[in-house]
MARBA-3410 file (N, C-alpha, C, O; in Angstrom, 1 decimal):
199
36.0,31.0,-58.8,37.4,31.3,-59.1,38.3,30.1,-58.8,39.3,29.8,-59.6 ~ 38.1,29.4,-57.9,39.1,28.3,-57.5,38.7,27.1,-58.4,39.6,26.3,-58.7 ~ 37.6,26.8,-58.9,37.3,25.8,-59.7,37.9,26.0,-61.1,38.4,25.1,-61.8 ~ 37.7,27.4,-61.5,38.4,27.8,-62.8,39.9,27.6,-62.9,40.4,27.1,-63.8 ~ 40.5,28.0,-61.6,41.8,27.8,-61.5,42.3,26.4,-61.6,43.3,26.2,-62.2
41.6,25.5,-60.9,41.8,24.1,-60.9,41.8,23.6,-62.4,42.8,23.1,-62.9 ~ 40.7,23.9,-63.1,40.6,23.3,-64.4,41.6,23.9,-65.4,42.1,23.2,-66.3 ~ 42.0,25.2,-65.1,43.0,25.7,-66.0,44.4,25.0,-65.8,45.2,24.8,-66.7 ~ 44.7,24.7,-64.6,45.9,24.0,-64.0,45.9,22.7,-64.6,47.0,22.3,-65.0 ~ 44.8,22.0,-64.6,44.6,20.6,-65.2,44.9,20.7,-66.7,45.6,19.9,-67.3
44.3,21.7,-67.4,44.5,21.8,-68.9,46.1,22.1,-69.0,46.7,21.5,-69.8 ~ 46.6,23.0,-68.4,48.0,23.2,-68.6,48.9,21.9,-68.4,49.7,21.7,-69.3 ~ 48.7,21.2,-67.4,49.2,20.0,-67.1,49.1,19.0,-68.4,50.0,18.4,-68.9 ~ 47.9,18.8,-68.8,47.6,17.8,-69.9,48.3,18.3,-71.1,48.9,17.4,-71.7 ~ 48.4,19.5,-71.4,49.1,20.1,-72.5,50.6,19.8,-72.4,51.3,19.4,-73.4
51.0,20.0,-71.2,52.6,19.9,-71.0,53.0,18.5,-71.0,54.2,18.2,-71.3 ~ 52.1,17.6,-70.7,52.4,16.2,-70.6,52.6,15.7,-72.1,53.5,14.9,-72.4 ~ 51.7,16.2,-73.0,51.8,15.8,-74.4,52.9,16.4,-75.1,53.4,15.9,-76.2 ~ 53.4,17.6,-74.5,54.5,18.3,-75.3,55.6,18.6,-74.3,55.9,19.7,-74.1 ~ 56.2,17.5,-73.6,57.1,17.5,-72.4,58.3,18.3,-72.6,59.1,17.8,-73.5
58.7,19.4,-72.0,59.8,20.2,-72.3,60.5,20.3,-70.9,59.8,20.3,-69.8 ~ 61.7,20.3,-71.0,62.6,20.3,-69.7,63.4,21.6,-69.5,64.0,22.1,-70.4 ~ 63.3,22.1,-68.4,64.1,23.4,-68.1,65.6,23.1,-68.2,66.1,22.2,-67.5 ~ 66.3,23.8,-69.0,67.9,23.6,-68.9,68.5,23.9,-67.5,67.9,24.7,-66.7 ~ 69.6,23.3,-67.3,70.3,23.6,-66.0,70.6,25.0,-65.9,70.3,25.7,-64.9
71.2,25.5,-66.9,71.6,26.8,-67.0,70.5,27.9,-66.8,70.8,28.9,-66.1 ~ 69.2,27.7,-67.3,68.2,28.6,-66.9,67.7,28.3,-65.6,67.3,29.2,-64.9 ~ 67.7,27.2,-65.2,67.4,26.8,-63.7,68.4,27.6,-62.8,68.0,28.2,-61.8 ~ 69.6,27.5,-63.0,70.6,28.2,-62.1,70.4,29.5,-62.3,70.7,30.1,-61.2 ~ 70.1,30.3,-63.3,69.9,31.8,-63.3,68.6,32.1,-62.8,68.5,33.2,-62.1
67.6,31.4,-62.9,66.2,31.7,-62.5,66.3,31.7,-60.8,65.9,32.6,-60.2 ~ 66.8,30.6,-60.3,66.9,30.5,-58.9,67.9,31.2,-58.2,67.9,31.2,-56.9 ~ 68.9,31.8,-59.1,70.0,32.6,-58.3,70.7,31.5,-57.6,70.8,31.7,-56.4 ~ 71.1,30.4,-57.9,71.7,29.2,-57.0,72.7,29.7,-56.2,73.8,30.2,-56.6 ~ 72.4,29.6,-54.9,73.4,29.9,-53.8,73.2,31.4,-53.4,73.8,31.8,-52.4
72.3,32.0,-54.0,72.2,33.4,-53.6,71.3,33.4,-52.4,71.2,32.4,-51.7 ~ 70.4,34.6,-52.1,69.7,34.8,-50.9,68.5,33.8,-51.0,68.0,33.5,-52.0 ~ 68.2,33.4,-49.6,67.1,32.5,-49.4,65.9,33.3,-50.0,65.8,34.5,-50.1 ~ 64.9,32.4,-50.4,63.6,33.0,-51.1,62.5,31.8,-51.0,62.8,30.6,-51.0 ~ 61.3,32.4,-50.9,60.1,31.6,-51.1,59.8,31.3,-52.3,60.2,32.1,-53.1
59.2,30.2,-52.8,58.8,30.0,-54.2,57.7,28.8,-54.1,57.6,28.0,-53.2 ~ 57.0,28.7,-55.1,56.0,27.6,-55.5,56.6,26.9,-56.7,57.0,27.5,-57.7 ~ 56.5,25.6,-56.6,56.9,24.8,-57.6,55.8,23.8,-58.0,55.4,23.0,-57.1 ~ 55.4,23.8,-59.2,54.3,22.7,-59.6,55.2,21.7,-60.5,56.2,22.0,-61.2 ~ 54.7,20.4,-60.1,55.3,19.3,-60.7,54.5,18.1,-61.1,53.4,17.9,-60.5
54.9,17.3,-62.0,54.1,16.0,-62.1,55.2,15.1,-61.8,56.4,15.0,-62.2 ~ 54.7,14.2,-60.8,55.7,13.0,-60.2,55.0,11.8,-60.2,53.8,11.6,-60.1 ~ 56.0,10.9,-60.2,55.4,9.5,-59.9,55.0,9.4,-58.5,55.7,10.0,-57.6 ~ 54.0,8.7,-58.2,53.4,8.5,-56.9,54.0,7.1,-56.5,53.7,6.0,-57.2 ~ 54.9,7.1,-55.6,55.6,5.8,-55.1,54.4,5.1,-54.3,53.7,5.6,-53.5
54.2,3.7,-54.7,53.2,2.9,-54.1,53.8,1.6,-53.5,54.7,0.9,-53.9 ~ 53.0,1.3,-52.5,53.2,-0.1,-51.9,52.8,-1.1,-53.0,51.9,-0.8,-53.8 ~ 53.4,-2.3,-53.0,53.0,-3.3,-54.0,52.0,-4.3,-53.5,51.0,-4.6,-54.2 ~ 52.3,-4.9,-52.3,51.5,-6.0,-51.8,50.1,-5.6,-51.6,49.9,-4.6,-50.9 ~ 49.2,-6.4,-52.3,47.8,-6.3,-52.3,47.1,-5.1,-53.0,45.9,-4.8,-52.9
48.0,-4.4,-53.7,47.6,-3.1,-54.3,47.0,-3.5,-55.8,47.6,-4.2,-56.5 ~ 45.9,-3.1,-56.1,45.3,-3.4,-57.2,45.7,-2.6,-58.4,45.3,-2.9,-59.6 ~ 46.6,-1.6,-58.2,47.3,-0.7,-59.1,48.7,-0.9,-59.2,49.5,-0.2,-59.8 ~ 49.2,-1.9,-58.6,50.8,-2.3,-58.5,51.4,-2.3,-59.8,52.6,-2.0,-59.8 ~ 50.8,-2.7,-61.1,51.3,-2.6,-62.3,51.0,-1.4,-63.2,51.3,-1.5,-64.4
50.4,-0.4,-62.6,50.0,0.8,-63.3,51.1,1.9,-63.0,51.8,1.9,-62.1 ~ 51.1,2.9,-63.9,51.9,4.0,-63.7,51.0,5.1,-63.0,50.1,5.5,-63.7 ~ 51.3,5.4,-61.9,50.5,6.3,-61.2,51.4,7.6,-60.9,52.5,7.6,-60.4 ~ 50.8,8.7,-61.4,51.5,10.1,-61.2,50.6,11.0,-60.5,49.4,10.8,-60.3 ~ 51.2,12.1,-60.1,50.3,13.1,-59.3,50.8,14.4,-59.8,52.0,14.6,-60.2
49.8,15.4,-59.8,50.2,16.9,-60.0,50.1,17.5,-58.6,49.2,17.3,-57.8 ~ 51.2,18.2,-58.4,51.4,18.8,-57.1,51.9,20.2,-57.2,52.5,20.7,-58.2 ~ 51.5,21.0,-56.1,52.3,22.3,-55.9,53.0,22.3,-54.6,52.4,21.9,-53.6 ~ 54.2,22.7,-54.6,55.0,22.8,-53.2,55.1,24.3,-53.0,55.1,25.0,-54.0 ~ 55.1,24.7,-51.9,55.4,25.9,-51.2,56.7,25.6,-50.5,56.8,24.7,-49.7
57.8,26.4,-51.0,59.2,26.0,-50.4,59.9,27.1,-50.1,59.5,28.3,-50.4 ~ 61.0,26.9,-49.6,62.3,27.7,-49.4,63.4,27.3,-50.3,63.9,26.1,-50.2 ~ 63.9,28.2,-51.0,65.1,27.9,-51.9,66.4,28.6,-51.1,66.4,29.4,-50.2 ~ 67.5,28.1,-51.7,68.8,28.5,-51.3,68.9,28.7,-49.7,69.4,29.6,-49.1 ~ 68.5,27.7,-49.3,68.7,27.6,-47.6,69.7,26.4,-47.2,69.6,25.3,-47.8
70.5,26.7,-46.3,71.3,25.7,-45.8,70.6,24.8,-44.9,70.3,25.2,-43.8 ~ 70.4,23.6,-45.2,69.4,22.6,-44.6,70.0,22.4,-42.9,69.2,22.4,-42.0 ~ 71.3,22.3,-42.8,71.8,22.1,-41.3,71.6,23.3,-40.6,71.2,23.1,-39.4 ~ 71.7,24.4,-41.0,71.4,25.7,-40.3,70.0,25.7,-40.1,69.7,26.0,-38.9 ~ 69.1,25.5,-40.9,67.7,25.7,-40.8,67.1,24.7,-39.6,66.3,25.1,-38.8
67.8,23.4,-39.7,67.3,22.6,-38.5,68.0,23.1,-37.4,67.3,23.2,-36.4 ~ 69.3,23.6,-37.1,69.7,24.1,-35.8,69.0,25.4,-35.4,68.9,25.7,-34.2 ~ 68.6,26.3,-36.4,67.8,27.3,-36.1,66.5,27.0,-35.4,66.2,27.6,-34.4 ~ 65.9,26.0,-36.0,64.6,25.6,-35.5,64.7,24.9,-34.0,63.9,25.1,-33.1 ~ 65.9,24.1,-33.9,66.2,23.5,-32.5,66.4,24.6,-31.5,66.0,24.4,-30.3
67.1,25.6,-31.9,67.3,26.7,-30.9,65.9,27.6,-30.5,65.8,28.2,-29.5 ~ 64.9,27.5,-31.4,63.7,28.2,-31.2,62.7,27.2,-30.2,61.8,27.5,-29.5 ~ 63.2,25.9,-30.3,62.5,25.0,-29.5,63.2,24.7,-28.1,62.9,23.7,-27.4 ~ 64.3,25.7,-27.9,65.1,25.5,-26.6,66.0,24.2,-26.6,66.3,23.7,-25.5 ~ 66.4,23.7,-27.8,67.2,22.5,-27.7,68.7,22.9,-28.1,68.9,24.0,-28.6
69.6,22.0,-27.9,70.9,22.2,-28.4,71.1,22.2,-29.8,70.6,21.3,-30.5 ~ 71.8,23.3,-30.4,71.8,23.4,-31.8,73.1,22.7,-32.4,74.1,23.2,-32.9 ~ 72.8,21.3,-32.3,74.1,20.4,-32.6,73.7,19.4,-33.7,74.3,18.4,-33.7 ~ 72.9,19.7,-34.5,72.4,18.7,-35.6,73.4,18.9,-36.7,73.8,20.0,-37.2 ~ 73.9,17.7,-37.2,74.7,17.6,-38.4,74.0,16.7,-39.4,73.7,15.6,-39.2
73.9,17.3,-40.7,73.2,16.7,-41.6,74.1,15.5,-42.1,75.3,15.7,-42.2 ~ 73.4,14.3,-42.4,74.1,13.2,-42.9,74.4,13.2,-44.6,73.8,13.9,-45.4 ~ 75.3,12.6,-44.9,75.6,12.5,-46.3,74.5,12.0,-47.0,74.0,10.9,-46.6 ~ 74.1,12.5,-48.1,72.9,12.2,-48.9,73.4,11.5,-50.3,74.6,11.4,-50.6 ~ 72.4,11.1,-51.0,72.7,10.4,-52.4,72.9,11.5,-53.4,73.2,11.2,-54.5
72.7,12.7,-53.1,73.0,13.9,-53.9,74.2,14.8,-53.5,74.8,14.7,-52.5 ~ 74.4,15.6,-54.3,75.6,16.7,-54.0,75.3,17.9,-54.8,74.8,17.9,-55.9 ~ 75.8,19.1,-54.1,75.5,20.4,-54.8,76.1,20.4,-56.2,77.3,20.0,-56.4 ~ 75.4,21.0,-57.3,75.9,21.1,-58.6,76.8,22.3,-58.5,78.0,22.2,-59.0 ~ 76.4,23.5,-58.0,77.2,24.7,-58.0,77.6,25.1,-56.7,78.7,24.9,-56.3
76.8,25.7,-55.9,77.0,26.3,-54.5,76.8,25.1,-53.5,75.8,24.4,-53.5 ~ 77.9,24.8,-52.6,78.1,23.7,-51.7,77.5,24.1,-50.4,77.2,23.3,-49.6 ~ 77.2,25.6,-50.2,76.6,26.0,-48.7,75.2,26.1,-48.7,74.5,25.6,-47.9 ~ 74.7,26.7,-49.7,73.1,26.8,-49.8,72.5,26.8,-51.1,71.4,27.4,-51.3 ~ 73.2,26.1,-52.1,72.6,26.0,-53.4,71.4,25.1,-53.4,71.3,24.2,-52.6
70.5,25.4,-54.4,69.3,24.4,-54.5,69.4,23.5,-55.6,68.5,22.7,-55.9 ~ 70.5,23.8,-56.3,70.5,22.7,-57.5,71.5,21.6,-57.1,72.6,21.9,-56.5 ~ 71.1,20.4,-57.3,71.7,19.2,-56.8,72.0,18.2,-57.9,71.2,18.2,-58.9 ~ 72.9,17.3,-57.8,73.1,16.3,-58.9,73.2,14.9,-58.1,73.5,14.9,-57.0 ~ 73.0,13.9,-59.0,73.0,12.6,-58.3,74.7,12.4,-58.2,75.5,12.7,-59.1
75.0,11.8,-57.0,76.5,11.6,-56.7,77.1,10.7,-57.9,78.3,11.0,-58.3 ~ 76.4,9.9,-58.4,77.0,8.9,-59.4,77.3,9.6,-60.8,77.9,9.1,-61.7 ~ 76.8,11.0,-60.8,77.0,11.5,-62.2,78.0,12.7,-62.0,78.0,13.6,-62.8 ~ 78.7,12.8,-60.9,79.8,13.9,-60.7,80.9,14.0,-61.8,81.4,15.1,-62.0 ~ 81.3,12.8,-62.4,82.2,12.9,-63.5,81.8,13.2,-64.9,82.6,13.2,-65.8
80.5,13.3,-65.0,79.9,13.7,-66.3,80.2,15.3,-66.5,79.9,16.1,-65.6 ~ 80.8,15.6,-67.8,81.2,16.9,-67.9,79.9,17.9,-68.3,79.9,19.1,-68.0 ~ 79.1,17.3,-69.1,78.1,18.1,-69.5,76.8,18.1,-68.5,76.2,17.1,-68.2 ~ 76.5,19.3,-67.9,75.5,19.4,-66.8,74.3,18.8,-67.2,73.6,18.2,-66.4 ~ 73.9,19.1,-68.6,72.5,18.8,-69.1,72.3,17.2,-69.1,71.2,16.7,-69.2
73.3,16.4,-69.0,73.4,15.0,-69.0,73.3,14.5,-67.6,73.1,13.3,-67.4 ~ 73.5,15.3,-66.7,73.6,14.8,-65.2,72.0,14.7,-64.7,71.1,15.4,-65.1 ~ 71.9,13.8,-63.9,70.6,13.7,-63.1,70.6,14.9,-62.3,71.5,14.9,-61.4 ~ 69.8,16.0,-62.4,69.6,17.2,-61.7,68.5,17.3,-61.1,67.4,17.0,-61.6 ~ 68.5,17.9,-59.7,67.4,18.0,-59.0,67.3,19.5,-58.3,68.3,20.2,-58.1
66.1,19.9,-57.9,66.0,21.1,-57.1,65.7,20.7,-55.7,64.7,20.0,-55.3 ~ 66.7,21.1,-54.9,66.6,20.7,-53.3,65.9,21.8,-52.7,66.2,22.9,-53.1 ~ 65.0,21.6,-51.7,64.4,22.8,-51.1,63.7,22.4,-49.8,63.5,21.2,-49.6 ~ 63.5,23.2,-49.0,62.8,23.0,-47.6,61.4,23.2,-47.8,61.0,24.3,-48.2 ~ 60.5,22.2,-47.5,59.3,22.1,-47.8,58.4,22.8,-46.7,58.4,22.5,-45.5
57.5,23.8,-47.2,56.7,24.4,-46.3,55.4,23.8,-46.2,54.9,23.6,-45.1 ~ 54.7,23.5,-47.5,53.6,22.8,-47.6,53.4,22.1,-49.1,54.1,22.5,-50.0 ~ 52.4,21.2,-49.2,52.2,20.6,-50.5,50.8,20.4,-50.8,50.1,20.1,-49.9 ~ 50.3,20.6,-51.9,48.9,20.5,-52.4,49.0,19.6,-53.4,49.6,19.8,-54.4 ~ 48.3,18.4,-53.3,48.1,17.4,-54.4,46.8,17.7,-55.1,45.7,17.6,-54.6
46.9,18.2,-56.5,45.6,18.6,-57.3,44.9,17.3,-57.7,43.7,17.2,-57.5 ~ 45.6,16.4,-58.2,44.9,15.2,-58.7,46.0,14.2,-59.1,47.1,14.5,-59.3 ~ 45.5,12.9,-59.3,46.2,11.8,-59.5,45.9,11.2,-61.0,44.8,11.4,-61.6 ~ 47.0,10.6,-61.6,46.8,10.0,-62.9,47.2,8.7,-63.0,48.4,8.4,-62.8 ~ 46.2,7.7,-63.5,46.6,6.2,-63.6,46.8,6.0,-65.3,46.0,6.2,-66.2
48.1,5.6,-65.5,48.4,5.4,-66.9,48.1,6.6,-67.7,47.6,6.5,-68.9 ~ 48.4,7.8,-67.3,48.2,9.0,-68.0,46.8,9.5,-68.0,46.6,10.5,-68.6 ~ 45.7,8.8,-67.4,44.4,9.3,-67.4,44.0,9.6,-66.1,44.5,8.9,-65.2 ~ 43.1,10.8,-65.7,42.8,11.2,-64.5,42.2,10.0,-63.7,41.4,9.3,-64.2 ~ 42.6,9.9,-62.6,42.1,8.9,-61.6,40.7,9.0,-61.3,40.3,10.1,-61.1
39.9,7.9,-61.3,38.5,7.9,-60.7,38.5,8.0,-59.3,39.5,7.8,-58.6 ~ 37.3,8.2,-58.7,37.2,8.2,-57.3,37.7,6.9,-56.5,38.4,6.9,-55.5 ~ 37.3,5.8,-57.2,37.7,4.5,-56.6,39.3,4.4,-56.7,39.9,3.9,-55.7 ~ 39.8,4.8,-57.8,41.4,4.6,-57.9,42.0,5.6,-56.9,43.0,5.3,-56.3 ~ 41.3,6.8,-56.7,41.9,7.7,-55.8,42.1,7.1,-54.2,43.0,7.3,-53.4
40.9,6.4,-54.0,40.9,5.7,-52.7,42.0,4.6,-52.6,42.5,4.4,-51.5 ~ 42.2,4.0,-53.7,43.2,2.9,-53.6,44.5,3.5,-53.6,45.4,2.9,-52.9 ~ 44.8,4.6,-54.2,46.1,5.5,-54.2,46.3,5.8,-52.7,47.4,5.5,-52.2 ~ 45.4,6.4,-52.1,45.5,6.9,-50.8,45.9,5.7,-49.7,46.7,5.9,-48.7 ~ 45.3,4.5,-50.0,45.5,3.5,-49.1,46.8,3.0,-49.1,47.4,2.6,-48.1
47.4,3.0,-50.6,48.7,2.2,-50.8,50.1,3.1,-51.0,51.2,2.6,-51.2 ~ 49.8,4.4,-51.0,50.7,5.3,-51.3,51.8,5.2,-50.2,51.5,4.9,-49.0 ~ 53.1,5.4,-50.6,54.3,5.2,-49.6,54.3,6.4,-48.8,54.0,7.5,-49.3 ~ 54.5,6.3,-47.6,54.7,7.4,-46.5,56.1,8.0,-46.8,57.1,7.4,-47.1 ~ 56.1,9.5,-46.5,57.4,10.1,-46.6,58.3,9.9,-45.4,57.9,9.3,-44.4
59.4,10.6,-45.4,60.3,10.4,-44.2,59.9,11.0,-43.0,59.3,12.1,-43.0 ~ 60.3,10.4,-41.9,59.9,11.0,-40.6,60.8,12.1,-39.9,60.4,12.7,-38.9 ~ 61.9,12.2,-40.5,62.9,13.1,-40.2,63.1,13.0,-38.6,63.2,13.9,-37.8 ~ 63.2,11.8,-38.2,63.5,11.5,-36.5,64.9,12.0,-36.2,65.1,12.5,-35.1 ~ 65.9,12.1,-37.0,67.2,12.5,-36.6,67.3,14.0,-36.2,68.3,14.4,-35.6
66.3,14.8,-36.6,66.3,16.2,-36.3,66.0,16.5,-34.8,66.4,17.5,-34.3 ~ 65.2,15.6,-34.2,64.8,15.7,-32.8,64.0,17.1,-32.6,64.2,17.9,-31.7 ~ 63.0,17.3,-33.5,62.4,18.5,-33.6,60.8,18.1,-33.3,60.3,17.1,-33.5 ~ 60.3,19.1,-32.7,58.7,19.1,-32.5,58.1,19.6,-33.8,57.0,19.1,-34.2 ~ 58.7,20.4,-34.4,58.3,20.8,-35.9,59.4,20.6,-36.9,60.4,21.4,-37.0
59.2,19.5,-37.6,60.4,19.1,-38.5,60.7,20.1,-39.6,59.8,20.9,-40.0 ~ 61.8,20.0,-40.1,62.3,20.8,-41.3,62.2,19.8,-42.5,63.2,19.1,-42.6 ~ 61.3,19.5,-43.3,61.4,18.4,-44.3,62.3,19.1,-45.4,62.0,20.2,-45.7 ~ 63.2,18.4,-45.9,63.9,18.7,-47.2,63.7,17.8,-48.3,63.9,16.6,-48.1 ~ 63.2,18.2,-49.4,63.0,17.3,-50.5,63.7,17.6,-51.7,64.3,18.7,-51.8
63.7,16.7,-52.8,64.3,17.0,-54.1,63.3,16.8,-55.2,62.5,15.8,-55.1 ~ 63.2,17.5,-56.1,62.3,17.3,-57.3,63.2,17.3,-58.5,63.9,18.2,-58.9 ~ 63.2,16.0,-59.2,63.8,16.1,-60.6,63.4,17.1,-61.5,62.2,17.4,-61.7 ~ 64.5,17.6,-62.2,64.4,18.8,-63.0,63.3,18.3,-64.1,62.5,19.2,-64.5 ~ 63.3,17.1,-64.6,62.4,16.8,-65.7,60.9,16.8,-65.3,60.1,16.9,-66.1
60.7,16.8,-63.9,59.4,16.7,-63.4,58.7,18.1,-63.1,57.6,18.2,-62.7 ~ 59.5,19.2,-63.3,59.2,20.5,-62.9,58.3,21.0,-64.1,58.7,20.9,-65.3 ~ 57.1,21.5,-63.8,56.4,22.0,-64.8,56.4,23.7,-64.7,56.3,24.4,-65.7 ~ 56.5,24.3,-63.6,56.5,25.6,-63.3,57.2,26.0,-62.0,57.0,25.3,-61.0 ~ 57.9,27.2,-61.9,58.4,27.7,-60.6,58.1,29.2,-60.6,58.4,29.9,-61.5
57.5,29.6,-59.5,57.2,31.0,-59.2,58.0,31.5,-58.0,57.9,31.0,-56.9 ~ 58.9,32.6,-58.3,59.7,32.9,-57.2,60.2,34.4,-57.6,60.5,34.7,-58.7 ~ 60.2,35.3,-56.6,60.8,36.6,-56.8,59.8,37.3,-57.8,60.3,38.1,-58.6 ~ 58.6,37.2,-57.7,57.7,37.8,-58.8,57.8,37.4,-60.1,57.2,37.9,-61.1 ~ 58.6,36.3,-60.3,58.8,35.7,-61.8,58.4,34.6,-61.9,58.2,33.9,-60.9
58.2,34.1,-63.2,57.5,32.8,-63.6,58.3,32.1,-64.5,58.7,32.7,-65.5 ~ 58.8,30.9,-64.2,59.6,29.9,-65.2,58.8,28.6,-65.5,58.5,27.8,-64.6 ~ 58.5,28.4,-66.8,57.7,27.1,-67.1,58.7,26.3,-68.1,59.6,26.6,-68.7 ~ 58.2,25.2,-68.0,59.1,24.2,-68.8,58.5,24.3,-70.3,59.1,23.6,-71.2
END
């Protein structure tokens, strides 16, 4: 069953890659109930794999990955970190730093963010838009090199040279609260509240 699901997911990914559609900002806002109650979701996405360049045989290749995130949406990041700090018996005095993105709609716990450089663009569809979320777990299904599924040897190279993610040292937590953003154009599917949204 798992093998069938994997192959089906790869087939869907390949089809979507060839006929790439992007979820509209308005559809995303309504589906996520942006700024509403916190909710769990799974988000499937095709992303660029950031790679170190020095010594990397694939440094000139386009390397992408197919991933599924298990996340929490509509959460206030600062509150989530301070709640975890309290659970760990620490002072709940964490203040989140200013980021490169800003909420598009709801400033408290909204999940839709825009690039700060785009705030003066009137049309939401023309803004660089992201879904901001608290990451619970991530599954990487497979990697692609220049649009073709990576060989075993290429996967070993990718694993060796892929950039590491943030350490979240400023949280001062034993169990960190990772917050991530995914560009709207990279989202293939969102499952939340018993509903499914596909690109």
